[in-house]
N, CA, C and O atoms as a GROMACS GRO file, in nm:
protein
  404
    1MET      N    1   1.077  -0.403   0.513
    1MET     CA    2   1.034  -0.536   0.472
    1MET      C    3   1.149  -0.633   0.496
    1MET      O    4   1.263  -0.604   0.459
    2ASN      N    5   1.122  -0.745   0.554
    2ASN     CA    6   1.224  -0.844   0.586
    2ASN      C    7   1.237  -0.942   0.469
    2ASN      O    8   1.149  -1.026   0.447
    3GLU      N    9   1.347  -0.931   0.396
    3GLU     CA   10   1.369  -1.013   0.276
    3GLU      C   11   1.388  -1.161   0.312
    3GLU      O   12   1.363  -1.249   0.229
    4GLU      N   13   1.432  -1.189   0.435
    4GLU     CA   14   1.457  -1.326   0.476
    4GLU      C   15   1.331  -1.412   0.469
    4GLU      O   16   1.338  -1.532   0.440
    5TYR      N   17   1.216  -1.351   0.496
    5TYR     CA   18   1.091  -1.426   0.498
    5TYR      C   19   1.008  -1.407   0.372
    5TYR      O   20   0.897  -1.461   0.365
    6GLY      N   21   1.055  -1.333   0.274
    6GLY     CA   22   0.981  -1.314   0.150
    6GLY      C   23   0.888  -1.196   0.158
    6GLY      O   24   0.900  -1.111   0.246
    7ASN      N   25   0.795  -1.191   0.065
    7ASN     CA   26   0.702  -1.079   0.054
    7ASN      C   27   0.606  -1.073   0.171
    7ASN      O   28   0.568  -1.176   0.228
    8ASP      N   29   0.566  -0.952   0.206
    8ASP     CA   30   0.465  -0.931   0.308
    8ASP      C   31   0.330  -0.928   0.238
    8ASP      O   32   0.300  -0.834   0.164
    9ILE      N   33   0.249  -1.028   0.261
    9ILE     CA   34   0.119  -1.040   0.197
    9ILE      C   35   0.012  -0.998   0.297
    9ILE      O   36   0.012  -1.042   0.412
   10VAL      N   37  -0.081  -0.913   0.252
   10VAL     CA   38  -0.187  -0.860   0.335
   10VAL      C   39  -0.320  -0.895   0.270
   10VAL      O   40  -0.339  -0.873   0.150
   11SER      N   41  -0.412  -0.948   0.349
   11SER     CA   42  -0.546  -0.977   0.301
   11SER      C   43  -0.641  -0.872   0.360
   11SER      O   44  -0.644  -0.851   0.481
   12VAL      N   45  -0.718  -0.807   0.272
   12VAL     CA   46  -0.810  -0.702   0.314
   12VAL      C   47  -0.950  -0.740   0.268
   12VAL      O   48  -0.972  -0.776   0.152
   13VAL      N   49  -1.045  -0.730   0.360
   13VAL     CA   50  -1.185  -0.755   0.327
   13VAL      C   51  -1.254  -0.620   0.317
   13VAL      O   52  -1.254  -0.542   0.412
   14ASP      N   53  -1.315  -0.592   0.200
   14ASP     CA   54  -1.381  -0.463   0.181
   14ASP      C   55  -1.519  -0.461   0.243
   14ASP      O   56  -1.563  -0.560   0.302
   15GLU      N   57  -1.588  -0.348   0.232
   15GLU     CA   58  -1.719  -0.332   0.296
   15GLU      C   59  -1.826  -0.425   0.240
   15GLU      O   60  -1.930  -0.444   0.303
   16ASP      N   61  -1.800  -0.483   0.121
   16ASP     CA   62  -1.893  -0.580   0.062
   16ASP      C   63  -1.860  -0.724   0.099
   16ASP      O   64  -1.927  -0.817   0.054
   17GLY      N   65  -1.755  -0.743   0.181
   17GLY     CA   66  -1.716  -0.877   0.222
   17GLY      C   67  -1.625  -0.949   0.124
   17GLY      O   68  -1.600  -1.068   0.137
   18VAL      N   69  -1.575  -0.875   0.023
   18VAL     CA   70  -1.487  -0.934  -0.078
   18VAL      C   71  -1.342  -0.923  -0.031
   18VAL      O   72  -1.297  -0.816   0.010
   19GLU      N   73  -1.271  -1.035  -0.036
   19GLU     CA   74  -1.131  -1.037   0.006
   19GLU      C   75  -1.040  -0.997  -0.110
   19GLU      O   76  -1.057  -1.044  -0.222
   20HIS      N   77  -0.943  -0.910  -0.080
   20HIS     CA   78  -0.843  -0.866  -0.177
   20HIS      C   79  -0.706  -0.895  -0.116
   20HIS      O   80  -0.685  -0.876   0.004
   21VAL      N   81  -0.613  -0.941  -0.199
   21VAL     CA   82  -0.480  -0.976  -0.150
   21VAL      C   83  -0.379  -0.878  -0.209
   21VAL      O   84  -0.380  -0.850  -0.329
   22PHE      N   85  -0.292  -0.826  -0.123
   22PHE     CA   86  -0.193  -0.726  -0.163
   22PHE      C   87  -0.055  -0.764  -0.110
   22PHE      O   88  -0.043  -0.838  -0.012
   23GLU      N   89   0.046  -0.713  -0.176
   23GLU     CA   90   0.183  -0.720  -0.124
   23GLU      C   91   0.213  -0.584  -0.062
   23GLU      O   92   0.194  -0.480  -0.125
   24GLU      N   93   0.261  -0.586   0.060
   24GLU     CA   94   0.300  -0.461   0.125
   24GLU      C   95   0.440  -0.425   0.079
   24GLU      O   96   0.536  -0.498   0.104
   25LEU      N   97   0.452  -0.311   0.011
   25LEU     CA   98   0.581  -0.267  -0.039
   25LEU      C   99   0.659  -0.186   0.064
   25LEU      O  100   0.781  -0.194   0.071
   26ASP      N  101   0.586  -0.108   0.142
   26ASP     CA  102   0.653  -0.021   0.238
   26ASP      C  103   0.550   0.027   0.341
   26ASP      O  104   0.430   0.018   0.318
   27ARG      N  105   0.600   0.077   0.451
   27ARG     CA  106   0.515   0.139   0.553
   27ARG      C  107   0.592   0.255   0.613
   27ARG      O  108   0.714   0.250   0.627
   28ILE      N  109   0.517   0.359   0.648
   28ILE     CA  110   0.580   0.475   0.711
   28ILE      C  111   0.492   0.524   0.824
   28ILE      O  112   0.372   0.496   0.831
   29GLU      N  113   0.555   0.599   0.914
   29GLU     CA  114   0.482   0.663   1.023
   29GLU      C  115   0.522   0.810   1.025
   29GLU      O  116   0.641   0.843   1.023
   30THR      N  117   0.423   0.898   1.028
   30THR     CA  118   0.447   1.041   1.036
   30THR      C  119   0.373   1.094   1.158
   30THR      O  120   0.311   1.017   1.232
   31ASP      N  121   0.380   1.224   1.179
   31ASP     CA  122   0.305   1.283   1.290
   31ASP      C  123   0.154   1.278   1.265
   31ASP      O  124   0.076   1.299   1.358
   32LYS      N  125   0.112   1.249   1.142
   32LYS     CA  126  -0.030   1.239   1.108
   32LYS      C  127  -0.084   1.097   1.122
   32LYS      O  128  -0.206   1.077   1.128
   33GLY      N  129   0.004   0.997   1.128
   33GLY     CA  130  -0.041   0.859   1.142
   33GLY      C  131   0.051   0.759   1.078
   33GLY      O  132   0.163   0.792   1.038
   34ARG      N  133   0.002   0.635   1.068
   34ARG     CA  134   0.077   0.526   1.005
   34ARG      C  135   0.010   0.492   0.873
   34ARG      O  136  -0.112   0.498   0.860
   35TYR      N  137   0.093   0.455   0.773
   35TYR     CA  138   0.044   0.431   0.639
   35TYR      C  139   0.115   0.312   0.577
   35TYR      O  140   0.228   0.279   0.614
   36VAL      N  141   0.048   0.246   0.483
   36VAL     CA  142   0.109   0.136   0.408
   36VAL      C  143   0.091   0.161   0.259
   36VAL      O  144  -0.008   0.220   0.215
   37ALA      N  145   0.189   0.115   0.182
   37ALA     CA  146   0.181   0.118   0.036
   37ALA      C  147   0.169  -0.026  -0.011
   37ALA      O  148   0.254  -0.110   0.019
   38LEU      N  149   0.062  -0.054  -0.085
   38LEU     CA  150   0.031  -0.190  -0.129
   38LEU      C  151   0.021  -0.197  -0.280
   38LEU      O  152  -0.005  -0.097  -0.348
   39THR      N  153   0.042  -0.317  -0.331
   39THR     CA  154   0.018  -0.345  -0.472
   39THR      C  155  -0.060  -0.477  -0.478
   39THR      O  156  -0.033  -0.568  -0.400
   40PRO      N  157  -0.155  -0.488  -0.569
   40PRO     CA  158  -0.237  -0.609  -0.576
   40PRO      C  159  -0.155  -0.734  -0.610
   40PRO      O  160  -0.057  -0.727  -0.684
   41VAL      N  161  -0.197  -0.847  -0.555
   41VAL     CA  162  -0.140  -0.978  -0.588
   41VAL      C  163  -0.245  -1.053  -0.670
   41VAL      O  164  -0.361  -1.063  -0.630
   42PHE      N  165  -0.203  -1.104  -0.784
   42PHE     CA  166  -0.295  -1.174  -0.872
   42PHE      C  167  -0.256  -1.320  -0.887
   42PHE      O  168  -0.137  -1.354  -0.886
   43ASP      N  169  -0.356  -1.408  -0.900
   43ASP     CA  170  -0.331  -1.549  -0.925
   43ASP      C  171  -0.322  -1.579  -1.074
   43ASP      O  172  -0.251  -1.671  -1.115
   44ASP      N  173  -0.392  -1.500  -1.152
   44ASP     CA  174  -0.404  -1.523  -1.295
   44ASP      C  175  -0.303  -1.437  -1.372
   44ASP      O  176  -0.294  -1.317  -1.348
   45ALA      N  177  -0.229  -1.498  -1.463
   45ALA     CA  178  -0.129  -1.425  -1.542
   45ALA      C  179  -0.192  -1.313  -1.624
   45ALA      O  180  -0.131  -1.208  -1.642
   46GLU      N  181  -0.312  -1.334  -1.672
   46GLU     CA  182  -0.382  -1.232  -1.750
   46GLU      C  183  -0.406  -1.106  -1.666
   46GLU      O  184  -0.392  -0.994  -1.715
   47GLU      N  185  -0.442  -1.125  -1.539
   47GLU     CA  186  -0.464  -1.011  -1.450
   47GLU      C  187  -0.334  -0.935  -1.426
   47GLU      O  188  -0.335  -0.812  -1.418
   48ILE      N  189  -0.224  -1.006  -1.415
   48ILE     CA  190  -0.094  -0.942  -1.396
   48ILE      C  191  -0.061  -0.853  -1.514
   48ILE      O  192  -0.015  -0.740  -1.497
   49ILE      N  193  -0.083  -0.904  -1.634
   49ILE     CA  194  -0.053  -0.829  -1.756
   49ILE      C  195  -0.141  -0.704  -1.766
   49ILE      O  196  -0.094  -0.598  -1.806
   50GLU      N  197  -0.268  -0.717  -1.729
   50GLU     CA  198  -0.363  -0.607  -1.742
   50GLU      C  199  -0.353  -0.504  -1.630
   50GLU      O  200  -0.410  -0.396  -1.641
   51ASP      N  201  -0.282  -0.536  -1.521
   51ASP     CA  202  -0.272  -0.445  -1.408
   51ASP      C  203  -0.198  -0.318  -1.449
   51ASP      O  204  -0.098  -0.324  -1.521
   52ASP      N  205  -0.247  -0.203  -1.402
   52ASP     CA  206  -0.185  -0.076  -1.437
   52ASP      C  207  -0.070  -0.037  -1.344
   52ASP      O  208  -0.008   0.068  -1.363
   53GLY      N  209  -0.040  -0.120  -1.246
   53GLY     CA  210   0.073  -0.094  -1.156
   53GLY      C  211   0.046   0.013  -1.053
   53GLY      O  212   0.139   0.068  -0.994
   54GLU      N  213  -0.080   0.044  -1.031
   54GLU     CA  214  -0.117   0.147  -0.936
   54GLU      C  215  -0.077   0.108  -0.794
   54GLU      O  216  -0.098  -0.005  -0.751
   55LEU      N  217  -0.020   0.204  -0.724
   55LEU     CA  218   0.017   0.186  -0.585
   55LEU      C  219  -0.103   0.224  -0.499
   55LEU      O  220  -0.161   0.331  -0.519
   56ILE      N  221  -0.140   0.141  -0.406
   56ILE     CA  222  -0.254   0.167  -0.318
   56ILE      C  223  -0.199   0.210  -0.183
   56ILE      O  224  -0.124   0.136  -0.119
   57ILE      N  225  -0.237   0.330  -0.141
   57ILE     CA  226  -0.188   0.386  -0.016
   57ILE      C  227  -0.305   0.396   0.081
   57ILE      O  228  -0.407   0.458   0.050
   58LEU      N  229  -0.290   0.335   0.197
   58LEU     CA  230  -0.396   0.333   0.296
   58LEU      C  231  -0.343   0.375   0.432
   58LEU      O  232  -0.225   0.358   0.463
   59LYS      N  233  -0.432   0.430   0.512
   59LYS     CA  234  -0.398   0.470   0.648
   59LYS      C  235  -0.429   0.355   0.743
   59LYS      O  236  -0.533   0.290   0.730
   60VAL      N  237  -0.341   0.330   0.839
   60VAL     CA  238  -0.360   0.226   0.940
   60VAL      C  239  -0.432   0.290   1.058
   60VAL      O  240  -0.386   0.388   1.116
   61VAL      N  241  -0.546   0.232   1.092
   61VAL     CA  242  -0.627   0.284   1.203
   61VAL      C  243  -0.646   0.173   1.305
   61VAL      O  244  -0.690   0.063   1.272
   62GLU      N  245  -0.613   0.203   1.431
   62GLU     CA  246  -0.633   0.107   1.539
   62GLU      C  247  -0.751   0.152   1.623
   62GLU      O  248  -0.754   0.265   1.673
   63GLU      N  249  -0.847   0.065   1.638
   63GLU     CA  250  -0.966   0.094   1.716
   63GLU      C  251  -0.940   0.066   1.864
   63GLU      O  252  -0.842   0.000   1.898
   64ASP      N  253  -1.027   0.116   1.949
   64ASP     CA  254  -1.014   0.096   2.094
   64ASP      C  255  -1.019  -0.052   2.134
   64ASP      O  256  -0.964  -0.091   2.236
   65ASP      N  257  -1.088  -0.134   2.050
   65ASP     CA  258  -1.100  -0.277   2.082
   65ASP      C  259  -0.977  -0.357   2.040
   65ASP      O  260  -0.975  -0.480   2.054
   66GLY      N  261  -0.873  -0.287   1.988
   66GLY     CA  262  -0.750  -0.355   1.949
   66GLY      C  263  -0.746  -0.399   1.804
   66GLY      O  264  -0.641  -0.444   1.756
   67GLU      N  265  -0.857  -0.387   1.732
   67GLU     CA  266  -0.861  -0.424   1.590
   67GLU      C  267  -0.788  -0.319   1.508
   67GLU      O  268  -0.794  -0.200   1.538
   68THR      N  269  -0.720  -0.364   1.404
   68THR     CA  270  -0.650  -0.275   1.313
   68THR      C  271  -0.719  -0.277   1.178
   68THR      O  272  -0.751  -0.384   1.125
   69TYR      N  273  -0.742  -0.158   1.123
   69TYR     CA  274  -0.809  -0.145   0.995
   69TYR      C  275  -0.725  -0.061   0.900
   69TYR      O  276  -0.645   0.022   0.943
   70LEU      N  277  -0.744  -0.084   0.772
   70LEU     CA  278  -0.683  -0.002   0.669
   70LEU      C  279  -0.795   0.076   0.604
   70LEU      O  280  -0.898   0.020   0.567
   71GLU      N  281  -0.775   0.208   0.588
   71GLU     CA  282  -0.880   0.288   0.527
   71GLU      C  283  -0.820   0.389   0.430
   71GLU      O  284  -0.704   0.429   0.446
   72PRO      N  285  -0.898   0.430   0.331
   72PRO     CA  286  -0.849   0.529   0.234
   72PRO      C  287  -0.820   0.662   0.304
   72PRO      O  288  -0.879   0.694   0.407
   73ILE      N  289  -0.729   0.738   0.246
   73ILE     CA  290  -0.697   0.871   0.296
   73ILE      C  291  -0.793   0.969   0.227
   73ILE      O  292  -0.784   0.989   0.106
   74GLU      N  293  -0.882   1.028   0.302
   74GLU     CA  294  -0.987   1.115   0.246
   74GLU      C  295  -0.935   1.255   0.213
   74GLU      O  296  -0.981   1.316   0.116
   75ASP      N  297  -0.843   1.307   0.291
   75ASP     CA  298  -0.792   1.443   0.273
   75ASP      C  299  -0.691   1.445   0.158
   75ASP      O  300  -0.590   1.375   0.162
   76ASP      N  301  -0.718   1.527   0.055
   76ASP     CA  302  -0.632   1.532  -0.064
   76ASP      C  303  -0.490   1.577  -0.032
   76ASP      O  304  -0.394   1.521  -0.085
   77ALA      N  305  -0.476   1.678   0.054
   77ALA     CA  306  -0.342   1.727   0.089
   77ALA      C  307  -0.263   1.619   0.163
   77ALA      O  308  -0.144   1.600   0.135
   78GLU      N  309  -0.327   1.550   0.255
   78GLU     CA  310  -0.262   1.441   0.328
   78GLU      C  311  -0.223   1.329   0.232
   78GLU      O  312  -0.112   1.276   0.241
   79PHE      N  313  -0.313   1.294   0.140
   79PHE     CA  314  -0.284   1.189   0.043
   79PHE      C  315  -0.164   1.227  -0.044
   79PHE      O  316  -0.076   1.144  -0.066
   80ASP      N  317  -0.161   1.350  -0.093
   80ASP     CA  318  -0.050   1.395  -0.177
   80ASP      C  319   0.082   1.390  -0.102
   80ASP      O  320   0.183   1.346  -0.156
   81GLU      N  321   0.081   1.437   0.023
   81GLU     CA  322   0.202   1.437   0.105
   81GLU      C  323   0.254   1.295   0.127
   81GLU      O  324   0.372   1.267   0.107
   82ILE      N  325   0.165   1.206   0.168
   82ILE     CA  326   0.204   1.068   0.197
   82ILE      C  327   0.242   0.996   0.068
   82ILE      O  328   0.338   0.919   0.065
   83GLY      N  329   0.168   1.020  -0.039
   83GLY     CA  330   0.199   0.960  -0.168
   83GLY      C  331   0.339   0.998  -0.216
   83GLY      O  332   0.413   0.913  -0.267
   84ASN      N  333   0.375   1.125  -0.200
   84ASN     CA  334   0.509   1.170  -0.240
   84ASN      C  335   0.617   1.104  -0.155
   84ASN      O  336   0.722   1.067  -0.207
   85LEU      N  337   0.591   1.090  -0.025
   85LEU     CA  338   0.689   1.021   0.062
   85LEU      C  339   0.711   0.877   0.017
   85LEU      O  340   0.824   0.831   0.006
   86PHE      N  341   0.600   0.807  -0.010
   86PHE     CA  342   0.612   0.668  -0.055
   86PHE      C  343   0.682   0.660  -0.190
   86PHE      O  344   0.766   0.573  -0.212
   87GLU      N  345   0.649   0.750  -0.280
   87GLU     CA  346   0.711   0.749  -0.413
   87GLU      C  347   0.862   0.762  -0.402
   87GLU      O  348   0.937   0.691  -0.469
   88GLN      N  349   0.907   0.855  -0.317
   88GLN     CA  350   1.052   0.874  -0.297
   88GLN      C  351   1.116   0.750  -0.236
   88GLN      O  352   1.222   0.706  -0.281
   89ARG      N  353   1.052   0.696  -0.132
   89ARG     CA  354   1.109   0.580  -0.063
   89ARG      C  355   1.114   0.456  -0.153
   89ARG      O  356   1.214   0.384  -0.156
   90ILE      N  357   1.007   0.432  -0.225
   90ILE     CA  358   1.000   0.314  -0.312
   90ILE      C  359   1.098   0.327  -0.427
   90ILE      O  360   1.158   0.228  -0.469
   91ALA      N  361   1.114   0.449  -0.479
   91ALA     CA  362   1.213   0.472  -0.585
   91ALA      C  363   1.353   0.436  -0.535
   91ALA      O  364   1.432   0.378  -0.610
   92GLU      N  365   1.383   0.469  -0.410
   92GLU     CA  366   1.513   0.435  -0.351
   92GLU      C  367   1.525   0.285  -0.325
   92GLU      O  368   1.628   0.225  -0.356
   93LEU      N  369   1.421   0.224  -0.267
   93LEU     CA  370   1.425   0.082  -0.233
   93LEU      C  371   1.436  -0.008  -0.354
   93LEU      O  372   1.509  -0.108  -0.352
   94TYR      N  373   1.364   0.027  -0.461
   94TYR     CA  374   1.356  -0.060  -0.578
   94TYR      C  375   1.431  -0.006  -0.699
   94TYR      O  376   1.415  -0.057  -0.809
   95ASP      N  377   1.512   0.100  -0.678
   95ASP     CA  378   1.589   0.160  -0.786
   95ASP      C  379   1.495   0.190  -0.904
   95ASP      O  380   1.520   0.150  -1.018
   96PHE      N  381   1.389   0.261  -0.872
   96PHE     CA  382   1.281   0.290  -0.967
   96PHE      C  383   1.285   0.438  -1.002
   96PHE      O  384   1.295   0.522  -0.912
   97ASP      N  385   1.279   0.471  -1.131
   97ASP     CA  386   1.276   0.609  -1.176
   97ASP      C  387   1.131   0.647  -1.203
   97ASP      O  388   1.069   0.593  -1.294
   98SER      N  389   1.076   0.740  -1.123
   98SER     CA  390   0.934   0.773  -1.134
   98SER      C  391   0.905   0.881  -1.238
   98SER      O  392   0.788   0.914  -1.261
   99GLU      N  393   1.007   0.937  -1.300
   99GLU     CA  394   0.984   1.039  -1.401
   99GLU      C  395   0.921   0.979  -1.525
   99GLU      O  396   0.961   0.872  -1.572
  100GLU      N  397   0.818   1.050  -1.578
  100GLU     CA  398   0.754   1.002  -1.699
  100GLU      C  399   0.834   1.045  -1.819
  100GLU      O  400   0.888   1.156  -1.823
  101GLU      N  401   0.844   0.958  -1.917
  101GLU     CA  402   0.923   0.988  -2.036
  101GLU      C  403   0.836   1.039  -2.146
  101GLU      O  404   0.885   1.070  -2.254
   0.00000   0.00000   0.00000
């Protein structure tokens, strides 16, 4: 993430046509594909307070027509592997301790 330009904001339109706005925290590429870790961006302070801080991990898919899509990771083993990679990287980037107390 390039700090010089501020946060990386991503707008995603779901299958119902509803737009969701996220901050991209990190991205990685493995032999299985490219992935992004996102967190929701809220306009309302109440929504920020109520947010559970869940990290959203999606796979980047490029179609033959050049369009890029983000989609959920369906395979549990793949999700766990990628989730652990992001957890380690984000803990290092943001000096975050992921251990539960």
